[in-house]
N, CA, C and O atoms as a CHARMM CRD file, in Angstrom:
* protein
*
  348
    1    1 MET  N    -51.85100-122.55400 -90.62600 PROA 1      0.00000
    2    1 MET  CA   -50.41100-122.57400 -90.74300 PROA 1      0.00000
    3    1 MET  C    -49.95500-121.33100 -91.49500 PROA 1      0.00000
    4    1 MET  O    -50.22300-121.19900 -92.69000 PROA 1      0.00000
    5    2 GLY  N    -49.28900-120.44400 -90.82800 PROA 2      0.00000
    6    2 GLY  CA   -48.84500-119.20500 -91.43100 PROA 2      0.00000
    7    2 GLY  C    -47.80600-119.40600 -92.50800 PROA 2      0.00000
    8    2 GLY  O    -46.81200-120.10200 -92.30100 PROA 2      0.00000
    9    3 GLY  N    -48.03500-118.79900 -93.65600 PROA 3      0.00000
   10    3 GLY  CA   -47.06400-118.83800 -94.72500 PROA 3      0.00000
   11    3 GLY  C    -47.37900-119.80000 -95.84700 PROA 3      0.00000
   12    3 GLY  O    -46.92000-119.59300 -96.97000 PROA 3      0.00000
   13    4 LEU  N    -48.15300-120.85500 -95.58500 PROA 4      0.00000
   14    4 LEU  CA   -48.55900-121.76500 -96.65000 PROA 4      0.00000
   15    4 LEU  C    -49.82300-121.21900 -97.30200 PROA 4      0.00000
   16    4 LEU  O    -50.72100-120.75300 -96.60000 PROA 4      0.00000
   17    5 PRO  N    -49.91200-121.26700 -98.62800 PROA 5      0.00000
   18    5 PRO  CA   -51.13700-120.81700 -99.27700 PROA 5      0.00000
   19    5 PRO  C    -52.31800-121.68600 -98.84400 PROA 5      0.00000
   20    5 PRO  O    -52.27300-122.90800 -98.98700 PROA 5      0.00000
   21    6 THR  N    -53.34800-121.07800 -98.33000 PROA 6      0.00000
   22    6 THR  CA   -54.47500-121.84700 -97.78500 PROA 6      0.00000
   23    6 THR  C    -55.38000-122.42600 -98.85400 PROA 6      0.00000
   24    6 THR  O    -56.10700-123.38200 -98.58400 PROA 6      0.00000
   25    7 SER  N    -55.36000-121.88600-100.04200 PROA 7      0.00000
   26    7 SER  CA   -56.25300-122.37200-101.10100 PROA 7      0.00000
   27    7 SER  C    -55.55300-123.34000-102.05300 PROA 7      0.00000
   28    7 SER  O    -56.09500-123.65900-103.11100 PROA 7      0.00000
   29    8 LYS  N    -54.35800-123.81100-101.69300 PROA 8      0.00000
   30    8 LYS  CA   -53.57700-124.69800-102.56000 PROA 8      0.00000
   31    8 LYS  C    -53.43100-126.07600-101.91800 PROA 8      0.00000
   32    8 LYS  O    -53.60300-126.23200-100.70900 PROA 8      0.00000
   33    9 THR  N    -53.11200-127.06400-102.73800 PROA 9      0.00000
   34    9 THR  CA   -52.94400-128.44100-102.27300 PROA 9      0.00000
   35    9 THR  C    -51.47400-128.73800-102.01500 PROA 9      0.00000
   36    9 THR  O    -50.61200-128.39200-102.82300 PROA 9      0.00000
   37   10 VAL  N    -51.19200-129.38000-100.88700 PROA 10     0.00000
   38   10 VAL  CA   -49.84100-129.85500-100.57900 PROA 10     0.00000
   39   10 VAL  C    -49.72200-131.26300-101.16800 PROA 10     0.00000
   40   10 VAL  O    -50.47600-132.16100-100.79400 PROA 10     0.00000
   41   11 TYR  N    -48.78500-131.44800-102.07700 PROA 11     0.00000
   42   11 TYR  CA   -48.60200-132.73200-102.75000 PROA 11     0.00000
   43   11 TYR  C    -47.47600-133.56000-102.14100 PROA 11     0.00000
   44   11 TYR  O    -47.41300-134.77000-102.35800 PROA 11     0.00000
   45   12 ALA  N    -46.59300-132.92600-101.38700 PROA 12     0.00000
   46   12 ALA  CA   -45.46600-133.64300-100.79500 PROA 12     0.00000
   47   12 ALA  C    -45.16400-133.03300 -99.43300 PROA 12     0.00000
   48   12 ALA  O    -45.35000-131.83500 -99.21900 PROA 12     0.00000
   49   13 PHE  N    -44.69400-133.87400 -98.51900 PROA 13     0.00000
   50   13 PHE  CA   -44.37200-133.40900 -97.17300 PROA 13     0.00000
   51   13 PHE  C    -43.25200-134.26700 -96.61900 PROA 13     0.00000
   52   13 PHE  O    -43.22100-135.47600 -96.84700 PROA 13     0.00000
   53   14 ALA  N    -42.32900-133.64600 -95.88800 PROA 14     0.00000
   54   14 ALA  CA   -41.26900-134.39100 -95.20200 PROA 14     0.00000
   55   14 ALA  C    -40.89400-133.65000 -93.93000 PROA 14     0.00000
   56   14 ALA  O    -40.82800-132.42200 -93.90300 PROA 14     0.00000
   57   15 ALA  N    -40.65100-134.41900 -92.87700 PROA 15     0.00000
   58   15 ALA  CA   -40.16300-133.86700 -91.61200 PROA 15     0.00000
   59   15 ALA  C    -38.78400-134.45100 -91.34200 PROA 15     0.00000
   60   15 ALA  O    -38.50900-135.60300 -91.67900 PROA 15     0.00000
   61   16 GLY  N    -37.92600-133.65300 -90.73700 PROA 16     0.00000
   62   16 GLY  CA   -36.55600-134.08100 -90.47200 PROA 16     0.00000
   63   16 GLY  C    -36.49800-135.27000 -89.52700 PROA 16     0.00000
   64   16 GLY  O    -37.13500-135.24400 -88.47300 PROA 16     0.00000
   65   17 PRO  N    -35.75000-136.31100 -89.87600 PROA 17     0.00000
   66   17 PRO  CA   -35.64100-137.47500 -89.00100 PROA 17     0.00000
   67   17 PRO  C    -34.96300-137.15300 -87.66400 PROA 17     0.00000
   68   17 PRO  O    -35.34800-137.69700 -86.62900 PROA 17     0.00000
   69   18 ALA  N    -33.96500-136.27600 -87.68200 PROA 18     0.00000
   70   18 ALA  CA   -33.25800-135.92300 -86.45000 PROA 18     0.00000
   71   18 ALA  C    -33.97000-134.81000 -85.69200 PROA 18     0.00000
   72   18 ALA  O    -33.92600-134.76500 -84.46300 PROA 18     0.00000
   73   19 ASP  N    -34.62200-133.91600 -86.42000 PROA 19     0.00000
   74   19 ASP  CA   -35.33000-132.78600 -85.81000 PROA 19     0.00000
   75   19 ASP  C    -36.67000-132.61700 -86.52000 PROA 19     0.00000
   76   19 ASP  O    -36.73600-131.94900 -87.55100 PROA 19     0.00000
   77   20 PRO  N    -37.74600-133.21200 -85.98500 PROA 20     0.00000
   78   20 PRO  CA   -39.04000-133.15300 -86.66500 PROA 20     0.00000
   79   20 PRO  C    -39.64700-131.75200 -86.74600 PROA 20     0.00000
   80   20 PRO  O    -40.67900-131.56900 -87.39200 PROA 20     0.00000
   81   21 LYS  N    -39.02500-130.76300 -86.10500 PROA 21     0.00000
   82   21 LYS  CA   -39.51500-129.39100 -86.25500 PROA 21     0.00000
   83   21 LYS  C    -39.14500-128.80700 -87.61200 PROA 21     0.00000
   84   21 LYS  O    -39.72200-127.80800 -88.04100 PROA 21     0.00000
   85   22 ILE  N    -38.18000-129.43100 -88.28900 PROA 22     0.00000
   86   22 ILE  CA   -37.81400-129.01000 -89.64100 PROA 22     0.00000
   87   22 ILE  C    -38.70400-129.76300 -90.61700 PROA 22     0.00000
   88   22 ILE  O    -38.66500-130.99100 -90.69200 PROA 22     0.00000
   89   23 MET  N    -39.50300-129.01500 -91.36100 PROA 23     0.00000
   90   23 MET  CA   -40.48200-129.60700 -92.27900 PROA 23     0.00000
   91   23 MET  C    -40.40400-128.93000 -93.64000 PROA 23     0.00000
   92   23 MET  O    -40.07900-127.74800 -93.75600 PROA 23     0.00000
   93   24 PHE  N    -40.71000-129.71200 -94.66000 PROA 24     0.00000
   94   24 PHE  CA   -40.80200-129.20000 -96.02200 PROA 24     0.00000
   95   24 PHE  C    -42.16200-129.59100 -96.58300 PROA 24     0.00000
   96   24 PHE  O    -42.63500-130.70400 -96.35700 PROA 24     0.00000
   97   25 ALA  N    -42.78600-128.68300 -97.30900 PROA 25     0.00000
   98   25 ALA  CA   -44.05000-128.95800 -97.98200 PROA 25     0.00000
   99   25 ALA  C    -43.88000-128.61400 -99.45400 PROA 25     0.00000
  100   25 ALA  O    -43.30100-127.58400 -99.79900 PROA 25     0.00000
  101   26 GLY  N    -44.38900-129.48200-100.31300 PROA 26     0.00000
  102   26 GLY  CA   -44.27700-129.25900-101.74800 PROA 26     0.00000
  103   26 GLY  C    -45.63000-129.02500-102.37600 PROA 26     0.00000
  104   26 GLY  O    -46.57100-129.78600-102.14900 PROA 26     0.00000
  105   27 LEU  N    -45.72800-127.97600-103.16300 PROA 27     0.00000
  106   27 LEU  CA   -46.94500-127.60300-103.86600 PROA 27     0.00000
  107   27 LEU  C    -46.61700-127.43000-105.34000 PROA 27     0.00000
  108   27 LEU  O    -45.44500-127.46600-105.71700 PROA 27     0.00000
  109   28 ARG  N    -47.61400-127.24700-106.16800 PROA 28     0.00000
  110   28 ARG  CA   -47.36400-126.95100-107.58300 PROA 28     0.00000
  111   28 ARG  C    -46.60700-125.63200-107.72000 PROA 28     0.00000
  112   28 ARG  O    -45.84300-125.44000-108.66700 PROA 28     0.00000
  113   29 GLU  N    -46.82600-124.72800-106.76900 PROA 29     0.00000
  114   29 GLU  CA   -46.19000-123.41400-106.80800 PROA 29     0.00000
  115   29 GLU  C    -44.74200-123.42400-106.33400 PROA 29     0.00000
  116   29 GLU  O    -44.03800-122.43000-106.50800 PROA 29     0.00000
  117   30 GLY  N    -44.28300-124.51400-105.74200 PROA 30     0.00000
  118   30 GLY  CA   -42.91400-124.61200-105.25700 PROA 30     0.00000
  119   30 GLY  C    -42.84500-125.29000-103.90500 PROA 30     0.00000
  120   30 GLY  O    -43.75800-126.02100-103.52100 PROA 30     0.00000
  121   31 ALA  N    -41.75900-125.04800-103.18000 PROA 31     0.00000
  122   31 ALA  CA   -41.53700-125.68400-101.88600 PROA 31     0.00000
  123   31 ALA  C    -41.50500-124.63700-100.78000 PROA 31     0.00000
  124   31 ALA  O    -41.12300-123.48600-100.99100 PROA 31     0.00000
  125   32 PHE  N    -41.91600-125.07300 -99.59900 PROA 32     0.00000
  126   32 PHE  CA   -41.93300-124.23500 -98.40800 PROA 32     0.00000
  127   32 PHE  C    -41.21000-124.97300 -97.29400 PROA 32     0.00000
  128   32 PHE  O    -41.16800-126.20400 -97.27700 PROA 32     0.00000
  129   33 LYS  N    -40.63400-124.20600 -96.35200 PROA 33     0.00000
  130   33 LYS  CA   -39.89500-124.80500 -95.24300 PROA 33     0.00000
  131   33 LYS  C    -40.35500-124.18800 -93.92100 PROA 33     0.00000
  132   33 LYS  O    -40.61300-122.98700 -93.82700 PROA 33     0.00000
  133   34 SER  N    -40.45000-125.04800 -92.90400 PROA 34     0.00000
  134   34 SER  CA   -40.72800-124.59700 -91.54800 PROA 34     0.00000
  135   34 SER  C    -39.61300-125.10800 -90.64100 PROA 34     0.00000
  136   34 SER  O    -39.16100-126.24300 -90.78700 PROA 34     0.00000
  137   35 THR  N    -39.17600-124.28200 -89.71800 PROA 35     0.00000
  138   35 THR  CA   -38.17300-124.70900 -88.73800 PROA 35     0.00000
  139   35 THR  C    -38.74900-124.71400 -87.32400 PROA 35     0.00000
  140   35 THR  O    -38.02600-124.92800 -86.35100 PROA 35     0.00000
  141   36 ASP  N    -40.06600-124.47500 -87.21900 PROA 36     0.00000
  142   36 ASP  CA   -40.70700-124.42200 -85.90700 PROA 36     0.00000
  143   36 ASP  C    -41.91700-125.35000 -85.80900 PROA 36     0.00000
  144   36 ASP  O    -42.90600-125.03200 -85.14800 PROA 36     0.00000
  145   37 GLY  N    -41.82200-126.49400 -86.47200 PROA 37     0.00000
  146   37 GLY  CA   -42.87700-127.49100 -86.37500 PROA 37     0.00000
  147   37 GLY  C    -44.16500-127.11600 -87.08800 PROA 37     0.00000
  148   37 GLY  O    -45.23000-127.62400 -86.73800 PROA 37     0.00000
  149   38 GLY  N    -44.08800-126.24600 -88.07100 PROA 38     0.00000
  150   38 GLY  CA   -45.26300-125.89300 -88.85200 PROA 38     0.00000
  151   38 GLY  C    -45.99900-124.64900 -88.39500 PROA 38     0.00000
  152   38 GLY  O    -47.02700-124.29400 -88.97100 PROA 38     0.00000
  153   39 GLU  N    -45.49400-123.98700 -87.37800 PROA 39     0.00000
  154   39 GLU  CA   -46.12900-122.74500 -86.91200 PROA 39     0.00000
  155   39 GLU  C    -46.00600-121.64400 -87.96700 PROA 39     0.00000
  156   39 GLU  O    -46.92800-120.84900 -88.14800 PROA 39     0.00000
  157   40 SER  N    -44.87400-121.60000 -88.65700 PROA 40     0.00000
  158   40 SER  CA   -44.68300-120.62900 -89.72900 PROA 40     0.00000
  159   40 SER  C    -43.93100-121.30500 -90.86600 PROA 40     0.00000
  160   40 SER  O    -43.18700-122.26300 -90.65500 PROA 40     0.00000
  161   41 TRP  N    -44.13500-120.79600 -92.06300 PROA 41     0.00000
  162   41 TRP  CA   -43.52700-121.35600 -93.26100 PROA 41     0.00000
  163   41 TRP  C    -42.95400-120.23800 -94.10500 PROA 41     0.00000
  164   41 TRP  O    -43.47500-119.12300 -94.11300 PROA 41     0.00000
  165   42 ARG  N    -41.87200-120.54000 -94.82100 PROA 42     0.00000
  166   42 ARG  CA   -41.35000-119.56200 -95.78100 PROA 42     0.00000
  167   42 ARG  C    -41.14600-120.26900 -97.11800 PROA 42     0.00000
  168   42 ARG  O    -40.73400-121.42700 -97.17600 PROA 42     0.00000
  169   43 LYS  N    -41.44200-119.54700 -98.17300 PROA 43     0.00000
  170   43 LYS  CA   -41.29300-120.09200 -99.52000 PROA 43     0.00000
  171   43 LYS  C    -39.81600-120.15000 -99.87500 PROA 43     0.00000
  172   43 LYS  O    -39.07100-119.20000 -99.63300 PROA 43     0.00000
  173   44 LEU  N    -39.40500-121.25900-100.44400 PROA 44     0.00000
  174   44 LEU  CA   -38.03700-121.42900-100.92000 PROA 44     0.00000
  175   44 LEU  C    -38.01000-120.99000-102.38000 PROA 44     0.00000
  176   44 LEU  O    -38.30000-121.77700-103.28100 PROA 44     0.00000
  177   45 ASN  N    -37.66500-119.74100-102.60000 PROA 45     0.00000
  178   45 ASN  CA   -37.78400-119.13700-103.92700 PROA 45     0.00000
  179   45 ASN  C    -36.95500-119.83700-104.99800 PROA 45     0.00000
  180   45 ASN  O    -37.32300-119.80400-106.17200 PROA 45     0.00000
  181   46 ALA  N    -35.85300-120.46300-104.62500 PROA 46     0.00000
  182   46 ALA  CA   -34.99900-121.12900-105.61500 PROA 46     0.00000
  183   46 ALA  C    -35.45000-122.55900-105.91400 PROA 46     0.00000
  184   46 ALA  O    -34.91500-123.19800-106.82000 PROA 46     0.00000
  185   47 ALA  N    -36.42500-123.06500-105.16200 PROA 47     0.00000
  186   47 ALA  CA   -36.88500-124.44900-105.33800 PROA 47     0.00000
  187   47 ALA  C    -37.67900-124.58900-106.63400 PROA 47     0.00000
  188   47 ALA  O    -38.29000-123.62900-107.10400 PROA 47     0.00000
  189   48 PRO  N    -37.66500-125.78900-107.20700 PROA 48     0.00000
  190   48 PRO  CA   -38.44200-126.00600-108.42600 PROA 48     0.00000
  191   48 PRO  C    -39.94600-125.97100-108.14700 PROA 48     0.00000
  192   48 PRO  O    -40.38500-126.06200-107.00100 PROA 48     0.00000
  193   49 LYS  N    -40.70800-125.83800-109.20600 PROA 49     0.00000
  194   49 LYS  CA   -42.17200-125.87500-109.11000 PROA 49     0.00000
  195   49 LYS  C    -42.66300-127.28700-109.40200 PROA 49     0.00000
  196   49 LYS  O    -41.86400-128.15300-109.75700 PROA 49     0.00000
  197   50 ASP  N    -43.95000-127.53100-109.26100 PROA 50     0.00000
  198   50 ASP  CA   -44.57400-128.83000-109.51900 PROA 50     0.00000
  199   50 ASP  C    -43.97500-129.93100-108.65000 PROA 50     0.00000
  200   50 ASP  O    -43.66900-131.01700-109.14200 PROA 50     0.00000
  201   51 VAL  N    -43.80600-129.65100-107.35100 PROA 51     0.00000
  202   51 VAL  CA   -43.20000-130.60900-106.42700 PROA 51     0.00000
  203   51 VAL  C    -44.14400-131.79300-106.21300 PROA 51     0.00000
  204   51 VAL  O    -45.31200-131.61100-105.87000 PROA 51     0.00000
  205   52 ALA  N    -43.62900-133.00200-106.41900 PROA 52     0.00000
  206   52 ALA  CA   -44.41200-134.21800-106.24300 PROA 52     0.00000
  207   52 ALA  C    -43.90000-135.06100-105.08000 PROA 52     0.00000
  208   52 ALA  O    -44.65000-135.86300-104.52300 PROA 52     0.00000
  209   53 SER  N    -42.62500-134.88900-104.70300 PROA 53     0.00000
  210   53 SER  CA   -42.06900-135.65300-103.58700 PROA 53     0.00000
  211   53 SER  C    -40.90900-134.88700-102.95800 PROA 53     0.00000
  212   53 SER  O    -40.21800-134.10800-103.61500 PROA 53     0.00000
  213   54 ILE  N    -40.72100-135.13600-101.66000 PROA 54     0.00000
  214   54 ILE  CA   -39.63000-134.51800-100.90900 PROA 54     0.00000
  215   54 ILE  C    -39.03700-135.57200 -99.98700 PROA 54     0.00000
  216   54 ILE  O    -39.76700-136.35200 -99.37500 PROA 54     0.00000
  217   55 ALA  N    -37.72100-135.59400 -99.88900 PROA 55     0.00000
  218   55 ALA  CA   -37.04100-136.50100 -98.95700 PROA 55     0.00000
  219   55 ALA  C    -35.88500-135.75700 -98.30100 PROA 55     0.00000
  220   55 ALA  O    -35.17400-134.99000 -98.94900 PROA 55     0.00000
  221   56 ILE  N    -35.71000-135.99700 -97.01200 PROA 56     0.00000
  222   56 ILE  CA   -34.59700-135.43100 -96.25000 PROA 56     0.00000
  223   56 ILE  C    -33.65000-136.57200 -95.92000 PROA 56     0.00000
  224   56 ILE  O    -34.08200-137.61900 -95.43900 PROA 56     0.00000
  225   57 HSD  N    -32.37600-136.38000 -96.17000 PROA 57     0.00000
  226   57 HSD  CA   -31.37800-137.41400 -95.87800 PROA 57     0.00000
  227   57 HSD  C    -31.44200-137.76000 -94.39100 PROA 57     0.00000
  228   57 HSD  O    -31.52200-136.85400 -93.56100 PROA 57     0.00000
  229   58 PRO  N    -31.40700-139.04600 -94.03400 PROA 58     0.00000
  230   58 PRO  CA   -31.58300-139.43200 -92.62800 PROA 58     0.00000
  231   58 PRO  C    -30.47300-138.99400 -91.67900 PROA 58     0.00000
  232   58 PRO  O    -30.73300-138.79600 -90.49200 PROA 58     0.00000
  233   59 THR  N    -29.24100-138.83700 -92.16700 PROA 59     0.00000
  234   59 THR  CA   -28.15000-138.43800 -91.26900 PROA 59     0.00000
  235   59 THR  C    -27.54400-137.08100 -91.62200 PROA 59     0.00000
  236   59 THR  O    -26.70600-136.56100 -90.88600 PROA 59     0.00000
  237   60 LYS  N    -27.96800-136.51000 -92.74900 PROA 60     0.00000
  238   60 LYS  CA   -27.49800-135.18700 -93.16600 PROA 60     0.00000
  239   60 LYS  C    -28.72200-134.31200 -93.42900 PROA 60     0.00000
  240   60 LYS  O    -29.14500-134.18200 -94.57800 PROA 60     0.00000
  241   61 PRO  N    -29.30100-133.70800 -92.38600 PROA 61     0.00000
  242   61 PRO  CA   -30.56400-132.98200 -92.55900 PROA 61     0.00000
  243   61 PRO  C    -30.48100-131.78500 -93.49300 PROA 61     0.00000
  244   61 PRO  O    -31.51200-131.28800 -93.94700 PROA 61     0.00000
  245   62 GLU  N    -29.27600-131.31300 -93.78800 PROA 62     0.00000
  246   62 GLU  CA   -29.14400-130.20000 -94.72600 PROA 62     0.00000
  247   62 GLU  C    -29.28500-130.65800 -96.18400 PROA 62     0.00000
  248   62 GLU  O    -29.39200-129.83200 -97.08900 PROA 62     0.00000
  249   63 MET  N    -29.28500-131.97900 -96.40400 PROA 63     0.00000
  250   63 MET  CA   -29.42000-132.53600 -97.75000 PROA 63     0.00000
  251   63 MET  C    -30.88100-132.91800 -97.98900 PROA 63     0.00000
  252   63 MET  O    -31.42900-133.79000 -97.31600 PROA 63     0.00000
  253   64 VAL  N    -31.49400-132.24800 -98.95900 PROA 64     0.00000
  254   64 VAL  CA   -32.91200-132.43700 -99.24600 PROA 64     0.00000
  255   64 VAL  C    -33.06400-132.71800-100.73900 PROA 64     0.00000
  256   64 VAL  O    -32.36400-132.13100-101.56400 PROA 64     0.00000
  257   65 PHE  N    -33.98100-133.61600-101.07600 PROA 65     0.00000
  258   65 PHE  CA   -34.25000-133.97200-102.46500 PROA 65     0.00000
  259   65 PHE  C    -35.69400-133.64000-102.79900 PROA 65     0.00000
  260   65 PHE  O    -36.59200-133.84900-101.98400 PROA 65     0.00000
  261   66 ILE  N    -35.91100-133.12400-103.99900 PROA 66     0.00000
  262   66 ILE  CA   -37.26100-132.85700-104.49900 PROA 66     0.00000
  263   66 ILE  C    -37.41800-133.57600-105.83200 PROA 66     0.00000
  264   66 ILE  O    -36.54800-133.50600-106.70100 PROA 66     0.00000
  265   67 GLY  N    -38.54700-134.26900-105.97600 PROA 67     0.00000
  266   67 GLY  CA   -38.94400-134.83000-107.25900 PROA 67     0.00000
  267   67 GLY  C    -40.11400-134.01900-107.78100 PROA 67     0.00000
  268   67 GLY  O    -41.02300-133.68000-107.02400 PROA 67     0.00000
  269   68 THR  N    -40.09800-133.70900-109.05600 PROA 68     0.00000
  270   68 THR  CA   -41.17300-132.90600-109.63300 PROA 68     0.00000
  271   68 THR  C    -42.12200-133.78500-110.44800 PROA 68     0.00000
  272   68 THR  O    -41.77300-134.90000-110.83700 PROA 68     0.00000
  273   69 ALA  N    -43.30900-133.27400-110.69500 PROA 69     0.00000
  274   69 ALA  CA   -44.30800-134.00600-111.47800 PROA 69     0.00000
  275   69 ALA  C    -43.79400-134.33500-112.88400 PROA 69     0.00000
  276   69 ALA  O    -44.11100-135.40900-113.39500 PROA 69     0.00000
  277   70 PRO  N    -43.01400-133.45800-113.53300 PROA 70     0.00000
  278   70 PRO  CA   -42.45800-133.82700-114.84400 PROA 70     0.00000
  279   70 PRO  C    -41.32600-134.85800-114.77800 PROA 70     0.00000
  280   70 PRO  O    -40.79100-135.23900-115.82000 PROA 70     0.00000
  281   71 GLY  N    -40.95200-135.31400-113.58900 PROA 71     0.00000
  282   71 GLY  CA   -39.93800-136.35800-113.46800 PROA 71     0.00000
  283   71 GLY  C    -38.51300-135.88100-113.28200 PROA 71     0.00000
  284   71 GLY  O    -37.57400-136.63800-113.52600 PROA 71     0.00000
  285   72 LYS  N    -38.33100-134.64600-112.85800 PROA 72     0.00000
  286   72 LYS  CA   -36.98500-134.13600-112.60800 PROA 72     0.00000
  287   72 LYS  C    -36.65800-134.25300-111.11800 PROA 72     0.00000
  288   72 LYS  O    -37.54600-134.15300-110.27000 PROA 72     0.00000
  289   73 ILE  N    -35.38600-134.46300-110.81100 PROA 73     0.00000
  290   73 ILE  CA   -34.93300-134.58000-109.43100 PROA 73     0.00000
  291   73 ILE  C    -33.96200-133.44800-109.13500 PROA 73     0.00000
  292   73 ILE  O    -33.06200-133.15800-109.92300 PROA 73     0.00000
  293   74 PHE  N    -34.16000-132.81500-107.98400 PROA 74     0.00000
  294   74 PHE  CA   -33.30600-131.71400-107.55100 PROA 74     0.00000
  295   74 PHE  C    -32.75200-132.02600-106.16100 PROA 74     0.00000
  296   74 PHE  O    -33.39600-132.70300-105.36000 PROA 74     0.00000
  297   75 LYS  N    -31.55700-131.52400-105.89400 PROA 75     0.00000
  298   75 LYS  CA   -30.88600-131.76500-104.61600 PROA 75     0.00000
  299   75 LYS  C    -30.40400-130.44200-104.03800 PROA 75     0.00000
  300   75 LYS  O    -29.87300-129.58900-104.74900 PROA 75     0.00000
  301   76 SER  N    -30.60100-130.29400-102.73200 PROA 76     0.00000
  302   76 SER  CA   -30.05400-129.15500-102.00700 PROA 76     0.00000
  303   76 SER  C    -29.13600-129.69500-100.92700 PROA 76     0.00000
  304   76 SER  O    -29.48800-130.64700-100.23100 PROA 76     0.00000
  305   77 THR  N    -27.96300-129.09600-100.78200 PROA 77     0.00000
  306   77 THR  CA   -27.03500-129.51900 -99.72600 PROA 77     0.00000
  307   77 THR  C    -26.93800-128.47000 -98.62500 PROA 77     0.00000
  308   77 THR  O    -26.09800-128.57200 -97.73100 PROA 77     0.00000
  309   78 ASP  N    -27.80800-127.45500 -98.69600 PROA 78     0.00000
  310   78 ASP  CA   -27.77400-126.38200 -97.69400 PROA 78     0.00000
  311   78 ASP  C    -29.15900-126.12000 -97.07100 PROA 78     0.00000
  312   78 ASP  O    -29.47400-124.99000 -96.69800 PROA 78     0.00000
  313   79 GLY  N    -29.96300-127.15900 -96.96800 PROA 79     0.00000
  314   79 GLY  CA   -31.26100-127.02100 -96.31600 PROA 79     0.00000
  315   79 GLY  C    -32.33400-126.34800 -97.14000 PROA 79     0.00000
  316   79 GLY  O    -33.36400-125.94600 -96.59800 PROA 79     0.00000
  317   80 GLY  N    -32.11800-126.21400 -98.44400 PROA 80     0.00000
  318   80 GLY  CA   -33.16000-125.69100 -99.31700 PROA 80     0.00000
  319   80 GLY  C    -32.91400-124.32300 -99.91800 PROA 80     0.00000
  320   80 GLY  O    -33.78000-123.79100-100.61300 PROA 80     0.00000
  321   81 ARG  N    -31.74900-123.74100 -99.66500 PROA 81     0.00000
  322   81 ARG  CA   -31.47200-122.41400-100.26000 PROA 81     0.00000
  323   81 ARG  C    -31.12200-122.51400-101.73700 PROA 81     0.00000
  324   81 ARG  O    -31.62700-121.74200-102.55200 PROA 81     0.00000
  325   82 ILE  N    -30.25800-123.46300-102.08200 PROA 82     0.00000
  326   82 ILE  CA   -29.80800-123.63900-103.47200 PROA 82     0.00000
  327   82 ILE  C    -30.16800-125.05800-103.91000 PROA 82     0.00000
  328   82 ILE  O    -29.97400-126.01600-103.16200 PROA 82     0.00000
  329   83 TRP  N    -30.69800-125.18200-105.14100 PROA 83     0.00000
  330   83 TRP  CA   -31.11200-126.47300-105.68700 PROA 83     0.00000
  331   83 TRP  C    -30.37400-126.72500-106.98800 PROA 83     0.00000
  332   83 TRP  O    -30.20000-125.82200-107.80600 PROA 83     0.00000
  333   84 ARG  N    -29.94200-127.96900-107.16800 PROA 84     0.00000
  334   84 ARG  CA   -29.27600-128.37100-108.41400 PROA 84     0.00000
  335   84 ARG  C    -29.99800-129.57700-108.99800 PROA 84     0.00000
  336   84 ARG  O    -30.32600-130.53400-108.29600 PROA 84     0.00000
  337   85 ARG  N    -30.23200-129.50200-110.28900 PROA 85     0.00000
  338   85 ARG  CA   -30.88300-130.62900-110.96800 PROA 85     0.00000
  339   85 ARG  C    -29.94100-131.82400-111.02000 PROA 85     0.00000
  340   85 ARG  O    -28.75000-131.66200-111.28500 PROA 85     0.00000
  341   86 GLN  N    -30.46400-133.02200-110.76800 PROA 86     0.00000
  342   86 GLN  CA   -29.65700-134.23700-110.71100 PROA 86     0.00000
  343   86 GLN  C    -29.79700-135.11900-111.93600 PROA 86     0.00000
  344   86 GLN  O    -28.95500-135.99000-112.15600 PROA 86     0.00000
  345   87 ASN  N    -30.81300-134.92800-112.72700 PROA 87     0.00000
  346   87 ASN  CA   -31.00800-135.79100-113.91600 PROA 87     0.00000
  347   87 ASN  C    -31.33400-134.95700-115.12800 PROA 87     0.00000
  348   87 ASN  O    -31.53000-135.49800-116.21600 PROA 87     0.00000
């Protein structure tokens, strides 16, 4: 899979309910996004690190949530470009 670090562990994964080609992967190093079913990935530089969980809103695919290992929750309303802490 191009773009994901091959020597790192993926701790969280989510695929879009409406469009399964949209995928997010969470690693300790941050979050990555694919829009082509995993053929290529790009790092979401603004995403938090230590990603432990990812969820995509079922009817609003641009709304994505990340939970981190330290227990913080972040929300993006633009598909992962900008993240805001929720707690």
